[in-house]
C-alpha angles and dihedrals in degrees: 000000000000128000092256092054091049092052090046091051091048091049092049091048091050092049092047093050091046091052091051092051091047094055095082090048092050090047091051092051091046092050091049091064099038120109113245093251090066091067092073093046119111091219117115095197117135089214112083120227088239136359123244133172095198093111091057090045092051091051093051090049089052092059097258090158090059091055090046091052089050090052092049092050093048096044096047094042092048091050095048093047093046094049092045090056099033098052098059089041093052092044092051093048091053103037106030128071114229124200120245092011091287088157090062091047090052092049091050089050091050090049092051091050090048092051095046112103105249092224090063089065094050097100098049091043090051089054092049094049092046091051091050093044091240100122113127092015132115089228090059091048091052089051096051092045087068087074090081102013097058099050090045092050093048093052092046095049095047092075094046093051089051089054091061107093110240088215089073091059093043091054091050090047090055088054089054100258114160123229091258091051092049092050094047099041103033117014100041096046092048091046094048095108090049092049090051093050092047093046092051092054093045091050091051092048091050094043092055099039111125112159099063093039089054094047101043104034120069104158112090090215089063097046118128121219096267093053091045090052089055090060090062091069111071136165091258104037145007113217097217096173094052092042091055093043095051091044090055094045093046091055094052098075091052092048091049092048093049091048091055095049097035095116095050091043091054091048090050092053091048092058110267111252122050 
């Protein structure tokens, strides 16, 4: 088998696997525009017997946009707060020398927090939020999301900080640059692809988080999209059309965001500096 045949086989395999993975997405989009009577049909066709937008209309009338705005606020705020705390922590762990290997102790602690099931922290977090008066608030949700967002961001940024040559900072230090100036003018610009990659993952984690949103938010007006989706599955009925419609609409903001930062995301995955 020649090289051309090998590449052709690889391309066909890639296309076939991509088509298989796209089937659930196509099914979701198809279900979102099916009339309710099609759900009891025995047909497995992806093409609906007729097209209706009633599921999208019902969602908009049920204040779907309000839930989407809540999700955007929580996801973006969680990401900004996590990066603001994770960057100086990652920089200090890489650049500074700690006595008695305290940096290793801190990293082990971060790893333990990251590996701890979030649900196991629900009771202490509930007590903290109740003490602070942040139960049933988006601010409280943003705070508890740091339990998994912050350790993840620290571990992600550690590698990107290590990729920044220390010689750049040493040269700036010789010229009299302060720490703040070195961070702002050298480290952050060089780490930009890494920051973009980390922020994308933290946004996705926050956007899809369900357990904490279910436990700490009770007011329907403050629901995020995952908790709202859960209300579409009841003991008596599952609203398949609305579930598919909200699933499709909830994925669009993430797809748009990734398309805008695709270049920086690719650079971040490839390792930053070349």
